[in-house]
N, C-alpha and C positions, 0 to 999 in steps of 0.2 A: 400228632399227640404232644410231642415235646414243645412245639411252639405254643400250643394251647396252655400247657402247664406253665411255661415261662411267662406268658402274658398274664395268666391268672395270678402267678406269684408276684409279679410286679404290681398288679392292681391291689392285691392284699397288702403288700408292703406299704404302698402309698397310703392306704387307709390306716394302717398300723402306725406309721410314723407321724401322721397328722393327729393322732389321738382321737380319731372318729369313733363314735359309739355304735358302729355298724355291726359289729360281731354279734352273732347269736350267743345267748348265755346258756350254759349247761345247767344241769340240776344242782351242781355244787357252786354255782355263780361264777365259774371260770368262763372266760370268753372263748368261744369256739371259732377257729379260723377255717379249718377244713374238716369235712366229714367224708369218710369212705365206709359205706354201709353202717355198721354199728361202732366204728372206731372214729375217734375224734383227735384232732390236733389243736392244741390250745395256744392262746396268746403267750402264756408263761413259757411254753416250749420254744417259741420263737425268740422271746426275750433273751434266752441264754446264748443265742447265736451271734448277736451283734452287740457292739458297745459304742460309746460316744466317739471313739477314735476311728470308727469304720465309716468310710465315705458312703454317700447315698447310693452310688453306682455299685460299689462292692456289696453293700447291704442287700440291694435288690437281687444281685446274682446269688449271694449266699442263701437267702430265704427261698428264692425260686428253686434252686437246686435241692435244697432240703425238702421242700414240699413235694417235689417230683419224686425223690427217693422214697420219702415216707409213704406217699400215696401208692406208688408202685409196689412197695413191699406189702402194704395192707391188702391190696388187690390180689397179690400172689398168695398171701396167707389165706384169704377167704376162698380163693379158687382151690387151693390145696385141701382145705377143710371139706370142700364139696366133693372133691374127686379122689382123694387118697382113701384107701380102705380103712375101715374102722380099726382093724387090728394094728395097722401101721400108726395111726393117730394115737391109739392107746399106748403103744410102745414108746412113741415120742414124748407123750405126756408123762409117762413114768420116768423117762430119762431126765426130763426137765425138773420134775419134782425131786428126784434123787440128787441132781446137781445142786438145786437150791438148798436142800437139806445139808449137803456136804459143805457148801459155802458157809452156812450159818454155824454149823457145829464146829467146823475147823477154825473159823474166825474167833468163836467164843473160847474154845480150848486153848488156842494159841495165846489169846489175851491173858487167860488165867495162868497158863504155864509160864509165860514170859514174866509175869509178876512174881510168881512163887519159886521159879527155878533157881537153885543155888549153882552158880557157874564156877565156883572155886573148886579146884582139884589140886591135891598135894602130890608131891613127887612120888610118895610111897604108893598111892593108889595107881598111878600110871605105871610105875615099875612092876607092881604086883600083876597087873593085867598083862603087861608085856611078857613077864616070865611064864605066866600060865598059858599064853597063846602065841608063843614064839613062832611056831610053824606057820601061823597065819601071816607072818611078816617076812616074806621072802621078797627080795628085790626083783622087780620086773624090768630094770634097766641098770646100766653101770653107773657107779658113783665115784667121784674123786674128791680128794682134798688137795687144793693147789693154790699157788699164788702166781700172779702174772703181771707183767708190765708191757705196755704198748708205747713205744717212743719213735720219733722220726728217725729215718736213716741218717739224716744230716747231723744228728747229735754227736758232739765231739768227745763225750765222756762215756760212751757205751761200755767199754771194757771195765772201767772203774765201777759202773753201775752193776754190770754183770757179776763182778767179783763179790760185791756186797750182797747182791740178790741171792747168790748161791750159798754163801757162808751164813748169812742171815742171823747173826747174833744181835743182842740188844742194841749195841752201838750201830750196827748196820741198819737195823730197822729205823732207828732215829734219823740216821743220815739220809736214808731213802725217803722218809716222810718229809724231811726238810726240803728236798728237791722235787717233790711230787708234782709241782706246778709244771715241770718240764714234760711230764708224761701225758700222752693223749688219753690213756685209760689205764687203770691198774686195780689190782686187789691184792692186799697183803695178808688177808685173813685165810690162812691155810688150815684152819682147825674146823671148818664147816664143810659138811658133805654137800656136794652139788651134782646135779645131773649132767652127764656128758653132753646132752643136747644143748644145754645152756652154755656150755664151754665152747662148742662149735660156733654158736651165734656171736660170742664175745671175741673170739680169736680167729680172725678170717682164714689164715693159712691152715688151720686145723680142720680136718675132715675125716670121714670114715677110712680114707686111704692110709692115714698115719695113726689110726686108732690104737694099734699095738704099742706105739711109743707113749701115747697118752695113758695107757693102762699099765704102766710100769711104775712101781713104787720107788720113791727117792730118785726120781729121774729128772734131769734138766734138759730142756729143749730150747734151741734158738731158731726161730722161724722168721721169715720175712716175706713181704710182698713188694710191689713196685715203690711204695712210699714209706713203709714202716718196718720196724724190727719188733719182734715179740719175744720176750723172755718168759719162759714157763717152767715152773718147778712143781712136779707132782709129788706131794707129800705122802699120800696114801691112796689105796684103791680098793673098791669093793665091786666084784663082778655080778652080773645078772644071776639070779637064783641063790645068791648067798644070803645069809641072815641079815636083815636090815638092822642097823644099830638103833638103840633106844632113842637117841636124840633125833634120828630121822623119822622114826615111827611115832614119836610123841604127838604131833598134831592130829594124826589119824586116831590115835588112842583117845585123845581128849574128845574128839567128835563122837566116838563110839560111846564113851562113858556118859557124856552129857545127853546123848540121845536116849540111853537107857533110863537115865533119871527122868527125862521128859516123858517117856512112855509110862513109867510108873506113876508119875503125877496125873497123867490123863486117866489111867485106870482108877486111881483113888478118887478123882473128880467124878467119874462116871458112877462109882459105887456110892459116893456121898449124895449125889443128886438123886439116885434111885431110893436110898434110905429116907431122905427128906421127903420125897414125893409120897412114899408109903405112909410115913408118919403123919403127913398133913392131908392124908386121904385124897391125894392127887393121882394116885396110881393104884389100880386094882386089877387083879387077874380073876376072871370069873370061871368057875368050874362048870 
C-alpha cells in the first residue's frame, strides 16, 4: 500500500511540476489531485507544501508523504462514520461545534478587550486591594533580602573587600562598584525580596543544610568551594506563612485587578451585543 501511494504521489508531483492540465476540475474550478470517496485534495493544498528552494527529490517526498497521510486519514474518518454508533458521532459533533464556537467567541472578545482595556493601575488601587485581602497573601516559601559577592580564592584583597562589604556605607558601595570587574558574580541590591530557591542557584555552597544561617537577619556568611569565595550578607528575612509584603504581592495584585477589569468588559460587551440584536430585530424569544 505504501509503495502504491508513494508511486502515485511521485506521478502526481511530476504532472504538477510540469504544469500539465491533467487534474480534474471541481465544481468551484479548483484542480483536484486526489479523491477519497467524497473528500478531495486540491492543487492549492499541495502548493502550500513546497517552494522554489525545495529540490525536486525533496518535493516528491514531501508531496507523497502528505498525500499518504491525507488519504489514510480520510479513509479512517469515513470508516469511523460507518462504524461508530450514532450517539458517539453526535457527541463528537457537539464537541467540535462547541470548540469552534469557543474559538470564535474567545478570539473576538480578546480582540475587543485588548483594544479597550485600560491597563493603568495606580498605587492606591493596589494598596487598597492588598489591605482588604491581606490574609490571601501569605508566603508559601521563605524570602530574603541580601547582597553577595562571588570572587576567586586567589584574589589578594579579600579582607579589604569583606570589610567594605559588611560595613556597606555609601563610600563602601562606591568602592565595591569600582572594582566589580574583579567579581565573578555579585548583587549589591539588598532592598529587594528574593526567593531562597533562587539564592541557592546563585550561591553554590548554600543549600538546605545551612538554611538556618541564611534565614538569620543581619547575618554575614563567608562560604567557599574549590575555586571561589562567597561573601553573603542577609539584610532581612520573611519565613513561609508570614504576611507577604506589598511590594512582593504587587505583581499578583496587578494581574487580579486587570483580570477583573477584563471580565467586566466582556460582560458589558455581551450585554451590548444582545441589546443591539434586539433593537435591530436580530434576536427574538418566542413564547
